[in-house]
N, C-alpha and C positions, 0 to 999 in steps of 0.2 A: 440481399439485405441481411445485415447481421444485427445482433442484439446484445448489448453490453450493460451490465450493472456495475456501477462505480460506487463503492462505499467510502464515505468521507471525502466527498468531491465538491464541496462548496468553496474551496479555495486551494491554493498551492498546486501541486502536481495533479491531484485528482481533478480539479476544475480544468486544468490544461488538457488532461486526457479527455474530458467530456467534449471540449472544443475540437480536439484532434479527431475523435471518432465521428462526431457530427460532420466535420468537413469531409470525412471519408465515406459518408453516406449511411452510417450505422444508426440504428435506433438506440437511444441512450436513456438509462434510468440512473438518477442521482440520489444517493442516500445522504442525508445530513441531519444533525441533531437540533440545530437552531431553525425553528419553523420560519421565522421572518427572513433569515438569510437564505434559506432554501428556496422560498418563494421568489425572492429577488433574483437569485442566480438562475433559476429555471426560466423565469420570465425573460431575462436577458439572453439566455441561450436560444430560446424560441425566436426572439426578435432578430438575433444574429444569424439564425439558420432557419428561415421560413420554410415551412413544409416538412421539416424534419420532426420526428417524434422525440419528445423530451418528457420523461416521467420523473416527477419529484416525489420522494417518499421520506417523511420524517422518521428518523430512527436514531436513538441514542444507543450506540453499539455496546455500551456497558450495561444496558437494561436488558437482562436475559429474556424477560417476557415480551419484549418488543421485536427482537431480531427475526424470529420466524415469520410473524405476521407481516413485517416490513418486506422480507424477501418474497413472500407470496404475493403481496400487493404489487411489487415491482415486476415480478414475473407476469402477472396478469396484464399489467400496463404495457409491457413490451410484446406480449404474445408468446414469446419463448425466450430462453436465456442461453446464449452461445458462449459468453465470456463474463466472468466476474473478476473484478480487480479490487482488492482490498487496499485502499489508499490511506486509510485513517492512521494517524500517528501523532504522538505528543512527545516533547522533549523539554520539560521544565528544567530550569537551572537547579542544581543540587543545593538545597538550603543547608546552612550551617547547623541548625537545630536538628538533632537526630530524629525526633518524632516527625518533624516536618519533612525531613529527607525520606523517611519511610513512607509517608503519605504520597509524596511525589513518585516514589518507586512503585507503589501499588497502582497509582493511576497509569503509569507507563505500561505495566504488565496487563492491566485491565483493557486498555485501548490497543496497545501494540501487539499483544499476544492472544489474550482470551477472546476479545472481540473477533479477531481474525479466525481463530479456531471455530468459534460458534457459527459464523456466517459461512465459512468455506466448507465446513462439514455439511451444512444444509445444501449448499450449492453443488457439492460433489455428489451427494446422493441423488439430488434432482437430475443432474446431468447423466449420471450412470444409468438411471432408469430410462432416460431419453435416448441413450446410446452414444453420447459423446458431448464434448464441450471442453472448455479450458477455465481453470481457476488460477489466479495469480495474486501475488501480494508484493507490496513494496517493502523490502527489507532495507539494508543499509550496509555500506562499507564498514560502518562502525561495528557491525556484528562479526566482522572477520577476526578482530582481536580487540577485546574490550579495553578502552582507554581509561586512565586513572581519573580524568576529570568528571566523568559521569558514568560510573560502572553499571548502574542500573539500566540506563538507556541501552548501552552496548549489549548487556545481557539480555534485554528484551528482544533485540533484533537477532541476536545469536539463537535465542530460543525459537523465534519465528522461522529462521532458516532451517533449524533442525526439524521443526514440525512439518514444514513444507516437504522436506526430503522424505520423511516418513509417510506423509500423505501420498507422495508420488509412488512409493512402493505399494501402498495399500490399493491404489487405483490402477495399478498395472493390469492391462488386459480388459479394462472397462470402457476404453475409448475416451476417458477423461484425462487431459493433460494438466500438469501442475507446473507453474512457472514461478521462479524466484527472481525478483528484480532487485538489484543492489545499487541504488544510486549513490553517487558521491555528493559533493556539495551542490545544492540547487537553491537559487535565490528565492526562498519562500519566507513566510512569516516565522517559521521555525528557526531560521538562521539569523534573524534580526539582531544586530549588535555583536555577532560572533565572527571571528576571522574565518574566511572561507576561500582559500586559494583555489583557483581553477573552477570556481562556481559557474554554472550555466543557468540559463533562464528556464522557467517551467515549461514553456512551449517547446523548447529544444529537447528537454527531458522527455516530454510526452511523445514527441515524434520518434525518438529513439526507442522508447518503451513499446509503443505500438508496433514499430517495425520488428523489434526483437520477438514479440509475441507472435506476430504474423509469420515469422520465419520458423517458428516451432522450437525456439531455444528454451531449454529447461531452466537455465540459470545464466544470468549475464549482468555485467556492470554497466552503469550509465554515468558518463561515457565509458567506453571500453577500456581506456587506459587506467581506470581505477583498479582493474584487475591486477595490474603490476604493483600498484600500491598495496592492495590486499595481500599479494604474495610476499612482498617485502615485510609487511607488518607481521605476517605469520612466521617468517623466517628468522626474525631477530631473537637471539637467545634470551630466555627470561631474565637472567641477571642484568643484561644490558638494557632490556626493555623497561625494567623498573626504573632505570636512571634516565633514559632518553625518550621514553614513550610519550606520544602526544597527549596533551590535555584533552 
């Protein structure tokens, strides 16, 4: 039996991961900020996977005072924590108004970066004391090279990638692994109305993510061919990228 805590898992890839891990026989804790939605999702997961352990914990990951109590509540419900995956993320459109654009950028950094740091630091220390475990977070191919259409979003994912790399160094020798997952386009609410060539479904993304973590990979793209896209994006000279870079 394994025990996984999924943060931001009431829809999208996070919810697909909850279903994937339950199908694999894991105990699953789901963190979500909307209490009504969280209750509805956990009830459905229990109905779909009778006999499996599903723990629902309300947590707004931007509420500093709530993160540690939520982690501790989830850990008690699971009995132990072997894996934590930070799935929460937002990508609002960039408003034309500078003040509104700043507020959108602040929200992205609060959810995509600061929330991840807060939860994963707690999880890492908990696991180090227990002698092992894995922490992971969903970054993005957008963090490989920040595109002009939404620079704040790409910057938030690039910051998350850098943080995870540093955390990996900090935890070396403790028995705690750190995994950076870099999805490409996945058909979730975040992509609604946006062009998404090569997009895959959340269930497929979840299967690939769970497999990558199981294999002990420290950093990987989902699907893997996005690694070539990331390499190409990083290789384009800056003067050319300014003219032809994607929106």
